[in-house]
C-alpha positions in Angstrom: 17.8 26.9 9.6 18.1 25.5 6.1 14.8 25.4 4.2 13.5 22.0 3.2 13.4 21.3 -0.5 10.1 22.1 -2.3 7.9 19.0 -2.7 7.4 18.1 -6.3 5.9 14.6 -6.1 3.8 12.4 -3.8 4.3 8.6 -3.7 1.7 6.3 -2.2 1.5 2.8 -0.9 -1.3 0.9 -2.6 -3.4 -1.4 -0.4 -4.8 0.5 2.6 -3.7 3.9 1.3 -5.2 4.4 -2.2 -7.4 1.3 -2.4 -9.3 -0.9 0.0 -8.5 -4.4 -1.2 -9.3 -6.1 2.1 -12.6 -7.6 1.0 -11.0 -9.4 -1.9 -7.9 -10.4 0.0 -10.0 -11.7 2.9 -12.4 -13.6 0.6 -9.5 -15.3 -1.2 -8.2 -16.7 2.1 -11.7 -17.5 3.4 -12.4 -19.6 0.3 -9.6 -21.8 1.4 -11.2 -22.3 4.8 -14.6 -23.1 3.3 -13.0 -25.5 0.7 -11.5 -27.4 3.7 -14.8 -27.6 5.5 -14.0 -24.9 8.0 -16.5 -22.2 8.9 -16.3 -18.9 7.1 -14.9 -15.9 9.0 -16.3 -12.4 8.6 -14.3 -10.2 6.3 -13.7 -7.8 9.1 -11.6 -10.5 10.8 -9.1 -10.2 8.0 -9.1 -6.4 7.5 -6.4 -5.4 10.0 -3.9 -7.7 8.4 -4.7 -7.0 4.8 -1.6 -4.9 4.3 0.5 -8.0 5.0 -0.8 -9.9 2.0 -0.6 -13.7 1.9 1.3 -13.8 5.2 -1.4 -11.8 6.9 -4.4 -13.6 5.3 -3.1 -17.1 5.9 -2.2 -16.1 9.5 -5.8 -15.1 10.1 -7.4 -18.0 8.2 -5.2 -20.8 9.5 -2.8 -19.5 12.1 0.0 -20.1 9.7 3.4 -18.3 9.4 5.9 -18.4 6.6 7.8 -21.1 8.6 4.8 -23.4 8.8 4.9 -26.7 6.9 3.2 -26.4 3.6 3.2 -22.6 3.6 4.5 -22.2 0.0 1.7 -24.4 -1.4 -0.9 -22.6 0.7 0.4 -19.2 -0.4 0.2 -20.2 -4.1 -3.4 -21.4 -3.6 -4.2 -18.0 -2.0 -2.6 -16.2 -4.9 -4.7 -18.1 -7.4 -7.8 -17.4 -5.5 -6.9 -13.7 -5.2 -6.0 -13.4 -8.9 -9.5 -14.7 -9.8 -11.3 -12.0 -7.9 -9.0 -9.1 -7.1 -11.3 -6.5 -8.6 -14.6 -7.8 -7.5 -14.9 -5.9 -4.2 -11.8 -3.6 -4.2 -12.5 0.1 -4.3 -10.8 3.4 -4.1 -11.0 5.1 -0.7 -13.3 8.1 -0.5 -11.4 11.3 -1.4 -8.6 9.6 -3.2 -9.8 10.6 -6.7 -10.2 14.2 -5.7 -6.8 14.2 -4.0 -5.0 13.0 -7.1 -6.9 15.4 -9.3 -5.8 18.2 -7.0 -2.2 17.1 -7.0 -2.2 17.2 -10.8 -3.8 20.7 -10.8 -1.0 21.9 -8.5 1.6 20.5 -10.8 2.7 17.7 -8.5 3.5 14.3 -9.9 2.4 11.1 -8.2 3.2 7.4 -8.2 2.8 4.1 -6.4 5.3 2.1 -4.4 3.8 -1.2 -3.1 5.1 -4.5 -1.8 2.5 -6.3 -3.9 4.1 -8.3 -6.7 3.9 -7.3 -10.3 1.7 -10.4 -10.9 -1.1 -8.5 -9.1 -0.1 -4.8 -9.3 0.1 -4.6 -13.1 -3.4 -6.0 -13.9 -5.0 -4.2 -11.0 -3.6 -0.7 -11.8 -4.1 -1.2 -15.6 -7.8 -2.0 -15.0 -8.6 0.9 -12.7 -8.9 4.4 -14.4 -7.5 6.0 -11.2 -4.0 5.0 -12.1 -3.9 6.5 -15.7 -2.1 9.6 -14.4 0.4 7.8 -12.2 4.0 8.7 -13.3 5.5 5.5 -11.7 4.2 2.2 -10.4 6.8 0.2 -8.5 6.0 -3.3 -7.2 7.6 -5.4 -4.5 9.6 -7.3 -7.1 10.4 -4.4 -9.4 13.8 -4.0 -7.7 15.8 -6.6 -5.8 14.4 -5.2 -2.5 11.0 -4.6 -1.0 10.0 -2.1 1.7 11.2 -1.3 4.3 14.3 -1.1 2.1 14.4 2.3 0.4 15.4 1.1 -3.1 11.7 0.8 -4.4 11.3 4.5 -3.4 14.5 5.5 -5.1 13.3 3.7 -8.2 10.0 5.6 -8.2 11.9 8.9 -7.8 14.1 8.0 -10.8 11.1 7.1 -12.9 9.6 10.5 -12.1 12.9 12.3 -12.6 12.6 13.9 -9.2 15.2 13.9 -6.4 14.0 11.8 -3.4 14.2 14.7 -1.0 11.6 16.4 -3.1 9.1 13.5 -2.7 6.6 12.6 0.0 5.7 9.0 0.8 2.3 8.2 2.2 1.5 4.7 3.7 -0.5 2.9 6.3 2.2 0.6 7.7 5.3 1.2 9.7 7.5 -0.2 7.0 6.3 2.5 4.7 7.5 5.2 7.0 10.8 3.4 7.6 11.4 3.1 3.9 10.4 6.7 3.2 12.7 8.1 5.9 15.6 5.9 4.7 15.1 7.3 1.2 15.3 10.9 2.6 11.7 11.6 1.8 9.1 13.3 4.1 6.6 10.7 5.3 2.9 10.7 6.0 1.1 7.9 8.0 -2.4 7.1 6.6 -4.3 6.1 9.7 -7.5 5.4 7.8 -5.8 2.3 6.2 -5.1 -1.1 7.7 -2.4 0.0 10.1 -1.0 -3.4 10.4 -0.8 -5.4 13.6 1.3 -2.8 15.4 -1.5 -0.2 15.3 0.0 2.9 16.9 1.2 5.2 14.2 2.4 7.8 16.7 5.5 5.6 17.2 6.5 5.5 13.5 8.1 9.0 13.5 6.3 10.1 10.4 6.3 13.8 9.6 2.6 13.8 10.0 -0.5 11.6 10.0 -3.8 11.9 8.2 -7.2 10.4 9.1 -8.5 10.8 5.5 -6.9 11.2 2.1 -7.9 14.8 1.6 -6.1 15.9 4.8 -2.9 15.4 2.8 -3.7 18.6 0.8 -3.9 20.6 4.0 -0.5 19.4 5.1 1.0 20.0 1.7 0.0 23.6 2.0 2.4 24.1 4.9 5.1 21.5 4.3 
């Protein structure tokens, strides 16, 4: 049996994998409800759809879909609300800082591949010290395609100067695993994240799953 290539880099999804942004995403949508005289919803009502961004938040707040009348205008209002508060209650998941420090100590590069647009990704990652050592930050609009297309992952690998098959991709949504597999990377499902609406990570066909960030280190020891 042919040995698998040595892992040289780990790429991560952003929201729900490295950071918990659900409180600020949910609050941005909930402000829209309150501004319209509707009762506020608890932030936990939004959490499971936080990985879907505006689509998920407006779906919870108003039952809207991208096909709903007025959706583009509502989405922009949500974006403005989120832009104004996106670092107020967003925090790094427990164990992530130690995980990234350990990867660096092991000589592994790391980076971010998110479907969040550069409008939000750039100021967020530039404001949080956690991302100072990231070798690549690829947003949903960095390339002509977003996940589950593999091109954003290929772009991150190019920026790191590492072959895709020597990278691992970690994410909390099925599209992350689909994209990683399409890029020829090994994949890890982060079950501590938002998980999306589909919920069952065992169906995603990832190489493994982790219930906390530091579990990734144990898997890397044997991968």
